[in-house]
ZAVEXPA-855262 format. One line per 5 residues: number of its first residue (from 1); for each residue x, y, z of N, C-alpha, C, O. Coordinates in steps of 0.02 Angstrom, whole numbers, padded with zeros to 5 digits. Layout:
BEGIN
NUM = X Y Z X Y Z X Y Z X Y Z | ...
***
This chain:
BEGIN
1 = -00074 -03393 -00605 -00103 -03426 -00662 -00146 -03486 -00640 -00195 -03503 -00673 | -00128 -03517 -00585 -00165 -03575 -00562 -00235 -03560 -00539 -00276 -03606 -00531 | -00251 -03497 -00528 -00318 -03478 -00503 -00365 -03456 -00558 -00423 -03441 -00545 | -00342 -03454 -00620 -00383 -03427 -00674 -00449 -03464 -00680 -00502 -03432 -00687 | -00449 -03530 -00676 -00511 -03568 -00682 -00558 -03553 -00624 -00619 -03547 -00634
6 = -00531 -03548 -00563 -00573 -03531 -00505 -00604 -03462 -00512 -00663 -03452 -00499 | -00563 -03414 -00534 -00587 -03345 -00543 -00640 -03342 -00597 -00692 -03310 -00589 | -00628 -03377 -00652 -00676 -03377 -00707 -00743 -03408 -00684 -00796 -03385 -00704 | -00740 -03460 -00644 -00801 -03491 -00618 -00839 -03441 -00574 -00901 -03437 -00579 | -00804 -03404 -00532 -00836 -03354 -00489 -00869 -03299 -00530 -00924 -03276 -00514
11 = -00835 -03277 -00583 -00863 -03225 -00627 -00926 -03252 -00660 -00977 -03216 -00662 | -00925 -03313 -00685 -00984 -03343 -00717 -01043 -03347 -00667 -01100 -03331 -00685 | -01029 -03367 -00606 -01082 -03370 -00555 -01110 -03301 -00541 -01171 -03293 -00533 | -01067 -03251 -00538 -01090 -03182 -00526 -01133 -03157 -00583 -01183 -03123 -00572 | -01114 -03174 -00644 -01152 -03152 -00703 -01223 -03180 -00705 -01267 -03149 -00734
16 = -01234 -03237 -00674 -01302 -03265 -00673 -01338 -03249 -00608 -01391 -03276 -00594 | -01309 -03204 -00568 -01343 -03178 -00508 -01331 -03216 -00444 -01363 -03201 -00394 | -01285 -03263 -00443 -01269 -03299 -00381 -01229 -03254 -00335 -01187 -03215 -00358 | -01240 -03257 -00269 -01201 -03217 -00222 -01128 -03241 -00220 -01115 -03300 -00209 | -01082 -03195 -00230 -01010 -03211 -00233 -00973 -03168 -00183 -00985 -03108 -00178
21 = -00927 -03199 -00147 -00881 -03163 -00104 -00816 -03204 -00101 -00801 -03235 -00050 | -00779 -03204 -00156 -00719 -03245 -00165 -00657 -03202 -00153 -00649 -03150 -00185 | -00614 -03223 -00108 -00550 -03190 -00097 -00497 -03244 -00088 -00506 -03292 -00051 | -00441 -03235 -00124 -00387 -03284 -00119 -00321 -03248 -00113 -00306 -03201 -00150 | -00281 -03270 -00066 -00213 -03243 -00056 -00169 -03270 -00112 -00169 -03330 -00125
26 = -00133 -03225 -00147 -00091 -03247 -00203 -00017 -03237 -00191 00024 -03249 -00235 | 00001 -03215 -00131 00071 -03208 -00113 00086 -03141 -00081 00058 -03090 -00101 | 00131 -03140 -00032 00148 -03078 00002 00086 -03046 00032 00049 -03078 00069 | 00076 -02983 00015 00017 -02947 00039 -00037 -02941 -00015 -00082 -02899 -00010 | -00032 -02981 -00067 -00077 -02976 -00125 -00133 -03028 -00121 -00123 -03085 -00102
31 = -00194 -03005 -00141 -00253 -03047 -00143 -00291 -03033 -00208 -00286 -02979 -00236 | -00327 -03083 -00231 -00373 -03073 -00286 -00444 -03085 -00259 -00454 -03129 -00218 | -00491 -03044 -00281 -00559 -03051 -00256 -00611 -03040 -00311 -00599 -03002 -00359 | -00667 -03073 -00303 -00726 -03064 -00346 -00785 -03062 -00299 -00793 -03106 -00257 | -00827 -03010 -00306 -00889 -03008 -00267 -00943 -02974 -00308 -00931 -02948 -00362
36 = -01004 -02974 -00280 -01060 -02946 -00316 -01067 -02870 -00311 -01107 -02840 -00347 | -01029 -02839 -00268 -01034 -02766 -00260 -01012 -02728 -00322 -01043 -02680 -00343 | -00958 -02752 -00352 -00930 -02721 -00412 -00915 -02775 -00463 -00888 -02827 -00444 | -00932 -02766 -00527 -00920 -02818 -00577 -00847 -02819 -00600 -00832 -02805 -00658 | -00803 -02835 -00553 -00732 -02835 -00568 -00697 -02895 -00536 -00721 -02925 -00489
41 = -00638 -02910 -00564 -00590 -02954 -00532 -00537 -02907 -00505 -00503 -02873 -00543 | -00530 -02905 -00440 -00487 -02856 -00407 -00423 -02889 -00383 -00425 -02936 -00343 | -00366 -02865 -00408 -00301 -02890 -00386 -00269 -02832 -00348 -00252 -02781 -00377 | -00261 -02841 -00282 -00245 -02784 -00240 -00200 -02803 -00182 -00202 -02860 -00158 | -00160 -02756 -00160 -00120 -02764 -00099 -00165 -02749 -00040 -00205 -02702 -00041
46 = -00160 -02790 00012 -00200 -02782 00073 -00154 -02771 00133 -00095 -02786 00129 | -00182 -02746 00187 -00143 -02738 00249 -00186 -02760 00308 -00247 -02763 00303 | -00153 -02776 00362 -00186 -02800 00423 -00201 -02740 00469 -00155 -02707 00493 | -00265 -02727 00480 -00286 -02676 00527 -00298 -02711 00594 -00336 -02760 00597 | -00266 -02687 00647 -00270 -02722 00712 -00341 -02725 00739 -00357 -02769 00779
51 = -00384 -02679 00719 -00453 -02679 00745 -00502 -02718 00701 -00546 -02752 00727 | -00494 -02714 00635 -00545 -02743 00591 -00520 -02798 00545 -00559 -02824 00505 | -00457 -02816 00549 -00430 -02869 00507 -00403 -02844 00441 -00379 -02787 00437 | -00406 -02885 00389 -00378 -02867 00324 -00418 -02812 00290 -00480 -02812 00291 | -00382 -02765 00260 -00414 -02710 00223 -00375 -02698 00158 -00314 -02703 00158
56 = -00410 -02682 00104 -00376 -02668 00041 -00343 -02600 00040 -00366 -02554 00074 | -00289 -02594 00002 -00257 -02529 -00008 -00278 -02501 -00076 -00318 -02532 -00111 | -00252 -02444 -00094 -00265 -02415 -00160 -00219 -02444 -00214 -00228 -02429 -00273 | -00171 -02485 -00194 -00123 -02513 -00241 -00151 -02577 -00270 -00161 -02626 -00234 | -00164 -02577 -00335 -00189 -02636 -00368 -00225 -02618 -00432 -00220 -02562 -00456
61 = -00261 -02667 -00459 -00298 -02657 -00521 -00363 -02694 -00517 -00367 -02748 -00488 | -00415 -02665 -00546 -00480 -02697 -00550 -00496 -02708 -00624 -00500 -02661 -00663 | -00506 -02771 -00643 -00522 -02789 -00712 -00597 -02802 -00717 -00623 -02844 -00681 | -00631 -02768 -00762 -00703 -02780 -00770 -00714 -02848 -00800 -00670 -02876 -00832 | -00774 -02875 -00789 -00791 -02940 -00817 -00785 -02940 -00893 -00770 -02992 -00922
66 = -00798 -02885 -00925 -00794 -02881 -00998 -00724 -02901 -01021 -00716 -02939 -01068 | -00672 -02876 -00987 -00603 -02892 -01004 -00591 -02966 -00992 -00559 -02999 -01034 | -00616 -02993 -00938 -00605 -03064 -00922 -00638 -03109 -00974 -00610 -03161 -00992 | -00697 -03090 -00999 -00733 -03132 -01046 -00702 -03128 -01116 -00712 -03174 -01156 | -00665 -03075 -01131 -00635 -03067 -01196 -00576 -03115 -01206 -00552 -03122 -01263
71 = -00553 -03146 -01155 -00496 -03190 -01156 -00506 -03249 -01201 -00461 -03291 -01207
***
């Protein structure tokens, strides 16, 4: 809950065309991310790949900006 304002700010910046690549660790193996590739707020489990670093798994949810703005 403490990251909602930060996430909302990143979404607003993305909506006006600013380059965004926001990722924040939220506990355990979970991260939240916002970037310009997809118009979503992604809450996902990640894992450590020994060759390339952190990588997302298929476990998680992606919320479109429309859902976030309806709040």
